[in-house]
C-alpha positions as CSV (number, residue, x, y, z in Angstrom):
1,X,0.6,8.3,0.7
2,X,4.2,7.1,1.0
3,X,5.6,9.6,3.4
4,X,3.2,10.7,6.0
5,X,3.7,14.1,7.9
6,X,2.9,13.6,11.6
7,X,1.1,16.8,12.6
8,X,-1.4,15.4,15.2
9,X,-1.3,12.6,17.5
10,X,-3.4,10.7,20.3
11,X,-1.4,9.3,23.0
12,X,-3.1,7.1,25.6
13,X,-0.7,4.7,27.3
14,X,-0.6,2.1,30.2
15,X,3.1,1.6,30.0
16,X,4.7,4.9,30.2
17,X,8.3,4.2,29.9
18,X,10.1,6.7,27.6
19,X,6.7,8.5,27.1
20,X,7.8,12.0,28.1
21,X,10.9,12.0,26.1
22,X,9.0,10.6,23.0
23,X,6.3,13.4,23.4
24,X,8.9,15.9,23.9
25,X,10.5,14.9,20.6
26,X,7.3,14.7,18.8
27,X,6.4,18.4,20.1
28,X,9.9,19.5,18.9
29,X,8.5,18.4,15.4
30,X,5.6,20.6,15.8
31,X,3.1,17.5,16.6
32,X,-0.2,18.5,18.3
33,X,-0.5,16.1,21.4
34,X,-3.8,14.8,22.3
35,X,-4.2,12.6,25.3
36,X,-6.5,11.2,28.2
37,X,-6.4,10.8,31.9
38,X,-3.0,9.5,33.5
39,X,-1.1,9.7,30.3
40,X,-2.3,13.4,29.9
41,X,-1.3,14.2,33.4
42,X,2.4,12.6,32.8
43,X,2.7,14.6,29.9
44,X,1.6,17.8,31.6
45,X,3.8,17.1,34.5
46,X,6.8,16.9,32.0
47,X,6.0,20.4,30.9
48,X,4.4,19.5,27.7
49,X,1.1,21.1,26.2
50,X,-1.3,18.4,25.8
51,X,-4.8,18.9,24.7
52,X,-7.5,16.6,26.3
53,X,-9.5,14.0,24.3
54,X,-12.6,15.6,25.9
55,X,-11.7,19.0,24.1
56,X,-11.6,17.0,20.7
57,X,-14.9,15.3,21.4
58,X,-16.7,17.9,23.4
59,X,-17.9,15.3,25.7
60,X,-16.4,14.4,29.3
61,X,-14.7,11.0,30.0
62,X,-17.5,9.0,31.7
63,X,-18.3,5.7,33.5
64,X,-14.9,5.7,35.3
65,X,-13.0,6.1,31.9
66,X,-14.9,3.3,30.2
67,X,-15.9,5.9,27.6
68,X,-13.2,8.3,26.5
69,X,-12.2,8.0,22.8
70,X,-15.2,6.2,21.5
71,X,-16.3,9.4,19.6
72,X,-16.6,10.3,15.9
73,X,-14.4,13.4,16.3
74,X,-11.6,11.0,17.3
75,X,-12.5,7.9,15.0
76,X,-13.2,10.0,12.1
77,X,-9.8,11.5,12.3
78,X,-8.3,8.1,12.7
79,X,-10.3,6.4,9.9
80,X,-10.3,9.0,7.1
81,X,-8.4,8.0,4.2
82,X,-6.2,11.1,3.4
83,X,-6.0,10.0,-0.5
84,X,-9.9,9.9,-0.8
85,X,-11.3,13.4,-1.4
86,X,-14.8,12.2,-0.4
87,X,-13.4,11.2,3.2
88,X,-11.7,14.6,3.3
89,X,-14.7,16.5,2.4
90,X,-16.8,14.6,5.0
91,X,-14.3,15.7,7.7
92,X,-14.6,19.1,6.5
93,X,-18.4,18.9,6.6
94,X,-18.3,17.9,10.2
95,X,-15.5,20.0,11.6
96,X,-13.2,16.8,12.2
97,X,-9.6,17.1,12.0
98,X,-7.3,14.3,10.9
99,X,-5.2,12.4,13.3
100,X,-1.9,11.1,12.0
101,X,-0.5,9.1,14.9
102,X,-2.3,6.7,17.6
103,X,0.2,5.8,20.3
104,X,-1.7,3.3,22.6
105,X,-0.7,0.5,24.6
106,X,-3.4,-1.6,26.5
107,X,-4.6,-2.1,30.1
108,X,-2.5,-4.8,31.6
109,X,-5.1,-7.6,31.8
110,X,-2.2,-10.2,32.5
111,X,-1.4,-8.5,35.7
112,X,-5.1,-8.4,36.9
113,X,-5.1,-12.2,36.3
114,X,-1.6,-12.7,37.9
115,X,-2.8,-10.9,40.9
116,X,-5.8,-13.1,41.4
117,X,-8.5,-10.3,41.2
118,X,-12.0,-11.6,41.2
119,X,-13.7,-11.7,38.0
120,X,-15.6,-8.4,38.1
121,X,-12.2,-6.8,39.0
122,X,-10.3,-8.4,36.4
123,X,-13.1,-7.5,33.9
124,X,-12.5,-3.9,34.5
125,X,-8.8,-4.4,33.3
126,X,-10.3,-5.4,29.8
127,X,-9.4,-2.5,27.5
128,X,-12.1,-1.4,25.0
129,X,-11.2,2.0,23.8
130,X,-7.4,1.0,23.3
131,X,-7.9,-2.1,21.0
132,X,-10.6,0.0,19.1
133,X,-8.1,3.0,18.4
134,X,-5.2,0.4,17.5
135,X,-7.4,-1.3,15.1
136,X,-8.6,1.6,13.4
137,X,-5.1,3.2,13.1
138,X,-3.8,-0.3,11.9
139,X,-6.6,-0.6,9.3
140,X,-5.8,2.9,8.0
141,X,-2.0,2.4,7.9
142,X,-1.9,4.2,4.5
143,X,-2.9,7.6,6.3
144,X,-1.9,6.8,10.0
145,X,0.8,5.6,12.0
146,X,-0.1,3.3,14.7
147,X,2.6,2.9,17.8
148,X,1.7,-0.2,19.9
149,X,4.6,-0.3,22.2
150,X,7.3,2.0,23.5
151,X,10.2,-0.2,21.9
152,X,9.2,1.7,18.7
153,X,9.8,5.0,19.9
154,X,13.4,5.5,18.9
155,X,12.8,3.9,15.5
156,X,10.0,6.4,14.9
157,X,11.8,9.5,16.0
158,X,14.9,8.4,13.8
159,X,12.8,8.1,10.7
160,X,11.1,11.5,11.5
161,X,14.4,13.1,12.0
162,X,15.7,11.6,8.6
163,X,12.6,12.7,6.6
164,X,11.6,16.3,8.0
165,X,8.9,14.8,10.6
166,X,7.3,12.2,8.0
167,X,7.1,8.3,8.4
168,X,7.3,6.0,5.4
169,X,4.6,3.6,4.4
170,X,7.0,0.5,4.8
171,X,7.1,1.3,8.7
172,X,3.4,2.1,8.9
173,X,2.5,-1.1,7.4
174,X,4.9,-3.0,9.4
175,X,3.8,-1.7,12.8
176,X,-0.1,-2.3,11.6
177,X,0.8,-6.0,11.2
178,X,2.2,-6.1,14.5
179,X,-0.6,-4.2,16.0
180,X,-3.1,-6.8,14.6
181,X,-1.1,-9.7,16.3
182,X,-0.8,-7.9,19.7
183,X,-4.7,-7.2,19.8
184,X,-5.4,-10.7,18.7
185,X,-3.2,-12.1,21.7
186,X,-4.8,-9.8,24.1
187,X,-8.4,-10.8,22.9
188,X,-7.3,-14.6,23.1
189,X,-5.9,-14.1,26.7
190,X,-9.2,-12.7,27.8
191,X,-11.1,-15.3,26.1
192,X,-9.2,-18.0,27.7
193,X,-9.6,-16.2,31.1
194,X,-13.5,-16.0,30.8
195,X,-13.8,-19.6,29.6
196,X,-12.0,-20.8,32.8
197,X,-13.8,-18.8,35.3
198,X,-17.2,-19.0,36.5
199,X,-19.6,-16.0,36.6
């Protein structure tokens, strides 16, 4: 799929700079917004209509937020190849809707380390659902737009404005490559930290 219409997006971000304006513009294009925890609260406080991820999964956020998006109703929608009739049939069979955009940035593990938090506290700042969502969306860039940082908001909105709410394959592939690099750096930072600290 060359030009992808953005109709439904998941937003779950640590860095909320520019988020409300970005989401407002997305809503103006008719994008259904889905979110979690603090991100959802920030969007609702900005007056936006936002569906909870729990409404999508049919399951509450549990374990202090450790488990939120790890569910087939989310990942099936992210990983489905829209050009594959079998994938689309499977979604229909299980009542899963496609997700066209994943806007996620990760828990700030570097900040936890710089603050000198103890090992157990620092480990709580290791994001699991975020990298999983990012990697899934990046893998499926033929069918999904992945947005790993607020720096991309203006470019995405410009492309949507110029293409009736659609995003090109070229931009999706570029952001997928950047996403894998970011997740790799994040994992490397955690690996280094754990290797250097006693249990």
